[in-house]
C-alpha positions as CSV (number, residue, x, y, z in Angstrom):
1,M,65.9,87.7,65.7
2,Q,66.3,86.5,69.5
3,L,67.2,89.4,72.4
4,I,70.3,88.2,72.7
5,D,71.5,88.2,69.4
6,K,70.4,91.8,68.7
7,L,72.4,92.5,72.1
8,E,75.3,91.1,70.6
9,I,75.4,93.2,67.4
10,L,74.3,96.4,68.6
11,A,76.4,96.5,71.8
12,D,79.5,95.5,69.5
13,A,78.3,98.3,67.2
14,A,78.3,100.9,69.8
15,K,82.0,100.5,70.8
16,Y,83.1,102.9,68.1
17,D,81.3,106.0,70.3
18,A,83.6,107.5,72.9
19,S,81.4,110.2,74.2
20,C,79.8,108.0,76.7
21,A,81.2,109.0,79.8
22,S,79.1,110.8,82.6
23,S,79.8,113.9,84.5
24,G,78.0,112.5,87.6
25,A,74.5,113.7,87.3
26,P,72.7,114.2,90.7
27,K,70.0,111.8,91.3
28,R,66.4,112.7,89.9
29,G,63.5,112.7,92.0
30,S,62.5,115.1,94.7
31,K,63.8,114.3,98.5
32,G,62.1,111.4,99.5
33,K,60.7,110.1,96.4
34,A,61.3,106.5,95.5
35,G,62.9,105.2,92.6
36,L,65.3,103.1,91.0
37,G,68.8,103.5,89.7
38,A,72.0,105.2,90.6
39,T,74.2,107.8,89.1
40,N,77.5,106.3,90.3
41,G,78.6,103.0,90.8
42,M,80.8,99.9,88.7
43,G,79.8,97.6,86.3
44,I,79.7,96.9,82.5
45,C,80.9,100.1,80.5
46,H,82.9,102.2,82.8
47,S,82.5,105.7,82.7
48,Y,84.3,107.9,85.0
49,T,83.3,111.2,86.7
50,P,85.9,114.4,87.1
51,D,86.5,113.5,90.7
52,G,87.0,109.5,89.9
53,R,84.1,108.0,90.7
54,C,82.7,105.5,88.0
55,V,79.1,105.3,86.3
56,S,78.4,102.0,84.9
57,L,76.3,102.0,81.6
58,L,74.6,99.8,79.3
59,K,76.2,101.0,76.0
60,V,74.1,99.6,72.9
61,L,72.5,101.1,69.7
62,L,68.7,101.0,69.2
63,T,69.7,100.1,65.6
64,N,72.9,100.1,63.1
65,F,70.6,100.2,60.0
66,C,71.2,104.0,58.7
67,L,70.5,106.1,56.0
68,Y,73.9,107.8,56.2
69,D,77.0,106.5,54.2
70,C,79.9,108.1,56.3
71,Q,83.0,106.4,55.1
72,Y,84.8,106.3,58.4
73,C,81.7,104.4,60.0
74,I,81.1,100.4,60.2
75,N,77.4,101.0,60.3
76,R,77.2,103.0,57.3
77,R,74.9,102.5,54.7
78,S,76.9,100.5,52.1
79,S,78.5,98.3,54.7
80,D,77.7,94.7,54.5
81,V,77.8,94.1,58.4
82,P,74.8,92.0,60.1
83,R,72.1,94.5,61.2
84,A,69.8,94.4,63.9
85,R,67.0,96.7,65.5
86,F,65.5,97.0,68.9
87,A,61.9,98.0,69.9
88,P,62.2,100.8,72.6
89,H,60.3,98.4,74.9
90,E,63.4,96.2,74.4
91,V,66.1,98.4,75.5
92,A,64.0,99.3,78.2
93,E,63.4,96.2,79.6
94,L,67.1,95.3,79.1
95,T,68.2,98.0,81.1
96,M,66.2,97.0,83.8
97,D,67.2,93.8,83.9
98,F,71.1,94.6,83.7
99,Y,70.5,97.1,86.8
100,R,68.4,94.4,88.8
101,R,71.5,92.2,88.3
102,N,73.7,94.8,89.5
103,C,75.6,94.9,86.1
104,V,74.8,98.7,85.4
105,S,73.4,101.8,87.0
106,G,72.4,103.7,83.7
107,L,72.3,103.7,79.9
108,F,74.0,105.4,77.0
109,L,71.5,105.0,74.0
110,S,72.9,105.6,70.3
111,S,71.5,104.8,67.0
112,G,71.4,104.8,63.3
113,I,69.6,107.1,61.4
114,I,66.1,105.0,60.5
115,R,63.7,106.7,58.3
116,S,64.5,110.4,59.1
117,A,66.0,112.3,61.6
118,D,62.7,113.1,63.8
119,Y,61.8,109.5,63.8
120,T,65.1,108.3,65.2
121,M,64.9,111.2,67.9
122,E,61.5,110.1,68.6
123,Q,62.4,106.6,69.3
124,L,65.5,107.1,71.6
125,I,62.9,109.7,73.5
126,E,60.5,106.6,74.0
127,V,63.3,104.3,75.3
128,A,63.8,107.4,78.2
129,R,60.2,107.9,78.6
130,L,59.3,104.2,79.3
131,L,62.2,103.9,81.6
132,R,61.6,107.2,83.6
133,E,57.3,106.9,83.7
134,E,56.6,103.4,83.2
135,H,59.9,101.6,85.3
136,G,60.5,104.6,87.8
137,F,64.2,104.7,86.6
138,R,65.8,107.5,88.2
139,G,69.6,106.2,87.1
140,Y,71.7,108.1,84.6
141,I,70.7,108.1,81.0
142,H,72.6,109.4,78.2
143,L,70.9,110.0,74.9
144,K,72.6,110.6,71.5
145,T,70.9,113.6,70.0
146,I,70.3,113.7,66.0
147,P,70.7,116.7,64.1
148,D,68.2,118.1,62.1
149,A,65.7,116.6,64.7
150,D,62.8,118.9,65.6
151,P,63.7,121.3,68.3
152,L,60.8,120.2,70.6
153,L,62.1,116.6,70.2
154,I,65.4,118.0,71.3
155,E,63.7,119.7,74.4
156,Q,62.1,116.4,75.4
157,A,65.2,114.2,75.2
158,G,66.8,117.2,77.7
159,R,63.9,116.7,80.2
160,L,64.2,113.2,80.3
161,A,67.9,112.3,79.7
162,D,71.0,113.3,82.2
163,R,73.4,113.9,79.2
164,L,72.9,114.6,75.5
165,S,75.6,114.7,73.0
166,V,75.7,115.4,69.1
167,N,78.7,114.2,67.6
168,I,80.8,116.6,65.4
169,E,82.7,113.7,64.1
170,L,85.2,115.5,62.2
171,P,87.0,118.7,63.0
172,T,86.7,120.4,59.9
173,E,83.9,121.3,57.3
174,A,86.3,120.2,54.6
175,S,86.6,116.7,55.9
176,L,82.9,116.3,56.8
177,L,81.8,117.0,53.4
178,R,84.2,114.5,51.9
179,L,83.5,111.8,54.2
180,A,80.0,112.2,55.6
181,P,78.3,114.1,52.6
182,E,74.4,113.5,54.4
183,K,75.9,115.6,57.6
184,Q,76.4,119.4,57.9
185,V,78.3,121.0,60.4
186,R,75.7,123.8,60.6
187,S,73.0,121.4,61.8
188,I,75.5,119.8,64.3
189,R,76.2,123.3,65.9
190,Q,72.6,124.4,65.7
191,T,71.9,121.3,67.6
192,M,74.6,122.3,70.0
193,S,73.3,125.8,70.5
194,Q,69.8,124.6,71.3
195,I,71.0,122.2,74.0
196,H,72.8,125.2,75.3
197,D,70.0,127.6,75.2
198,H,67.5,125.0,77.1
199,E,70.1,124.6,79.7
200,A,70.6,128.1,80.5
201,E,67.0,128.6,80.6
202,A,66.5,125.7,83.1
203,K,69.3,127.1,85.2
204,A,67.6,130.5,85.1
205,E,64.2,129.0,85.9
206,R,65.9,127.4,89.0
207,R,62.8,125.3,90.3
208,G,61.4,124.3,86.8
209,P,62.4,120.7,85.2
210,A,66.2,120.3,85.0
211,F,67.3,120.0,81.5
212,A,70.1,117.3,80.6
213,P,71.9,118.3,84.2
214,A,75.2,116.4,83.4
215,G,75.5,118.7,80.0
216,Q,76.3,117.9,76.6
217,S,79.4,116.2,74.8
218,T,80.7,115.4,71.6
219,Q,83.4,113.1,69.7
220,M,86.0,113.9,67.2
221,I,87.3,111.3,65.3
222,V,91.3,111.5,64.9
223,G,93.5,110.1,62.0
224,A,90.2,109.5,59.5
225,D,91.7,112.4,57.5
226,A,94.8,114.5,57.5
227,T,93.5,116.8,59.8
228,D,96.5,118.1,62.6
229,D,96.1,118.3,66.1
230,S,96.3,122.5,66.0
231,S,92.9,122.0,63.9
232,I,91.5,119.4,66.4
233,L,92.4,121.4,69.3
234,A,91.2,124.9,67.8
235,T,87.8,123.1,67.0
236,A,87.4,121.8,70.5
237,Q,88.3,125.2,72.3
238,S,85.5,126.5,70.1
239,L,82.9,124.0,71.1
240,Y,83.8,124.8,74.7
241,R,83.4,128.6,74.3
242,V,80.4,128.6,72.0
243,H,78.6,125.8,73.1
244,R,79.8,125.4,76.8
245,L,80.5,121.7,76.0
246,R,80.9,119.7,79.0
247,R,83.7,117.6,77.5
248,V,85.0,116.6,73.9
249,Y,85.9,113.2,73.3
250,Y,88.6,111.9,70.7
251,S,88.3,108.4,69.0
252,A,91.6,107.6,67.5
253,F,90.3,106.1,64.1
254,S,89.8,102.3,63.8
255,P,90.2,100.7,60.4
256,I,86.9,98.9,59.6
257,P,86.6,95.5,57.3
258,R,86.5,96.2,53.5
259,S,86.6,99.9,54.2
260,P,86.6,102.5,51.2
261,A,89.9,104.0,49.8
262,S,88.7,107.5,51.2
263,V,89.7,106.6,54.8
264,P,93.4,105.1,55.9
265,F,94.0,101.5,56.1
266,A,96.2,101.9,59.0
267,A,95.1,103.4,62.9
268,P,97.1,106.3,64.3
269,P,99.0,105.6,67.1
270,L,96.7,105.4,70.5
271,L,99.4,107.9,71.9
272,R,98.2,110.3,69.7
273,E,94.7,110.0,71.0
274,H,96.2,110.2,74.8
275,R,98.1,113.4,74.0
276,L,94.9,115.1,72.8
277,Y,93.3,114.4,75.8
278,Q,95.8,115.4,78.0
279,A,96.0,119.0,75.8
280,D,92.1,119.0,76.1
281,F,92.5,118.9,79.8
282,L,95.4,121.7,80.3
283,M,92.7,123.7,78.1
284,R,89.8,123.0,80.6
285,G,91.6,123.0,83.9
286,Y,94.8,124.9,83.5
287,G,93.9,127.8,81.4
288,F,95.8,126.7,78.5
289,S,94.6,128.2,74.9
290,A,95.0,125.6,72.1
291,G,97.4,128.3,70.4
292,E,99.8,128.0,73.3
293,L,99.7,124.2,73.0
294,L,100.6,124.3,69.5
295,T,101.9,127.7,68.2
296,G,101.4,126.6,64.5
297,P,100.3,123.8,62.1
298,G,101.2,120.4,63.3
299,N,100.6,117.6,65.9
300,L,101.5,117.4,69.6
301,A,104.6,115.7,70.3
302,L,104.3,112.1,71.3
303,D,107.8,111.8,73.3
304,V,106.8,114.4,76.0
305,D,103.1,115.6,77.5
306,P,101.7,118.7,76.0
307,K,102.6,120.5,79.3
308,L,106.3,119.5,79.5
309,A,106.4,120.5,75.6
310,W,104.9,124.0,76.6
311,A,107.7,124.4,79.3
312,L,110.5,123.2,77.2
313,S,109.5,125.6,74.6
314,H,109.1,128.7,77.2
315,R,112.7,128.3,79.3
316,E,112.6,132.3,79.7
317,L,109.6,131.5,82.4
318,F,112.2,129.3,84.4
319,P,113.1,128.1,86.8
320,L,110.4,129.7,88.7
321,D,110.6,130.6,92.3
322,L,108.1,128.5,93.9
323,N,108.2,131.0,97.1
324,R,107.2,134.2,95.0
325,A,105.2,132.8,91.6
326,P,101.5,133.3,91.2
327,A,99.5,130.3,91.5
328,E,98.4,130.2,88.0
329,L,102.2,129.9,87.0
330,L,102.8,127.2,89.8
331,A,100.4,125.2,88.0
332,R,101.8,125.3,85.0
333,V,105.3,123.8,86.2
334,P,105.7,120.1,85.0
335,G,105.1,117.9,87.9
336,I,102.9,119.9,89.4
337,G,99.1,119.9,89.3
338,L,96.3,122.1,90.3
339,V,95.8,120.7,93.5
340,N,99.4,120.6,94.4
341,A,99.7,124.5,93.3
342,K,97.0,125.4,95.8
343,R,98.8,123.4,98.4
344,L,102.2,125.3,97.9
345,V,100.1,128.7,97.8
346,E,98.7,127.7,101.1
347,L,101.9,126.3,102.5
348,R,104.1,129.5,101.6
349,R,101.9,131.5,103.7
350,H,103.5,129.8,106.8
351,K,106.7,129.1,105.9
352,R,109.3,129.3,103.1
353,V,108.8,126.5,100.7
354,R,111.7,123.6,100.6
355,F,112.6,121.2,97.9
356,E,111.7,118.6,100.7
357,D,108.1,119.8,100.8
358,L,107.9,119.0,97.0
359,R,108.8,115.5,98.0
360,R,106.0,115.5,100.8
361,L,103.5,116.8,98.3
362,R,104.5,113.4,96.0
363,V,105.4,115.6,93.0
364,S,106.9,114.5,90.0
365,L,110.4,115.3,91.1
366,D,112.2,114.1,87.8
367,K,109.8,116.4,85.7
368,V,109.9,119.3,88.3
369,R,113.7,119.6,89.4
370,P,114.6,121.4,86.1
371,F,112.0,123.9,86.4
372,V,111.9,125.1,90.3
373,V,113.6,127.1,92.5
374,T,113.2,126.6,96.6
375,A,114.7,128.3,99.5
376,D,117.4,125.4,99.5
377,Y,117.4,124.4,95.7
378,R,118.6,125.7,92.3
379,P,118.6,123.6,89.6
380,T,121.9,122.8,87.9
381,Q,120.1,121.8,84.7
382,A,118.7,125.8,84.5
383,E,121.1,126.4,81.8
384,S,120.9,123.2,80.1
385,P,119.7,123.5,76.3
386,S,115.9,122.4,76.0
387,S,117.1,119.7,73.6
388,V,119.5,118.2,76.2
389,L,116.3,118.4,78.8
390,R,114.0,116.9,76.0
391,A,116.3,114.1,75.9
392,Q,116.6,113.3,80.0
393,L,112.8,113.9,80.3
394,R,111.1,111.9,77.2
395,E,109.0,109.2,78.1
396,A,110.4,105.5,78.0
397,P,109.6,103.6,74.5
398,T,107.6,101.3,76.5
399,Q,105.7,104.2,77.7
400,L,105.0,105.8,73.9
401,A,103.7,102.1,72.8
402,I,100.0,103.1,74.1
403,W,97.8,101.0,71.9
């Protein structure tokens, strides 16, 4: 098979993995040491850092042959999709070729399971080794880590890659057992723990070699089973707390040709995925817990964002006096983010906050009006029922139809 044919098959097969965003790792190599590649830039597969910078990655599978028969996966053992496989040197040379053409500045590499977890991990590591040691590549490399692989291989991978990821795939053990019987939550969690332990050891050594400096991530598929958003967010919260993951990515289930009856034939609305990302950001950046965003079983609202939904269900806290409220509460006001909360705290050290100050800060005035009090403003909607406010503030149907 020609290299271009392999690339067409294996780049397309990689599109279902959402966990390929970069956290903007520092460039490898000591000061003054020559090397190729970068950890930021623009190009083929855009992955964004928390501060908005973009890393362009060649996103590809080493192979889409797989021993596993995960029901939600287009590359499952029983699928009749065209198959292909790269040799490690082919992926390394492709990456360098795309880099020299200024198309990418890094690599995201995953793979189906071939022969065994150890063999597959060895092949992924060999690609990274060739890039680092033979091509002098110092750019961004993200390697998918295979659960059940030897811990020594996990350590090797982390010394070569900027980020490692282990996909948990489904948020509950029951769903994983039903739809991916060859995978075990215990093995996945164990691998995450190994990565976290190596990260901690590398930081403690300080001058020792870096281990996955961009951290680790994972992916959960949304809508492949009946698991609701409250369970998904609870699982994400556990992963952040226990394994110190940098990011959890959510991927709306995409129906696959001739899929088995065990998975849905229709995709969930992408807006559900979007709401989960918003809720996840509130947990990571704003101090919300999963239980605050959803107090019981069920899914996040689609007509309003999670922060607004929380505010509407906690009307006893509002309207909030912007001249007196603590900073952590300011950031929870719909329409006011973390940056503007800090700006308001700084501003009120010098003067009393007025409504015009909110306009200058470019907060979302429509959202903020019902929830704040300033030196010269008190909302007329303060006594309005939450149902009335919700009807006024819900997003337009065109905004809801995110596909």
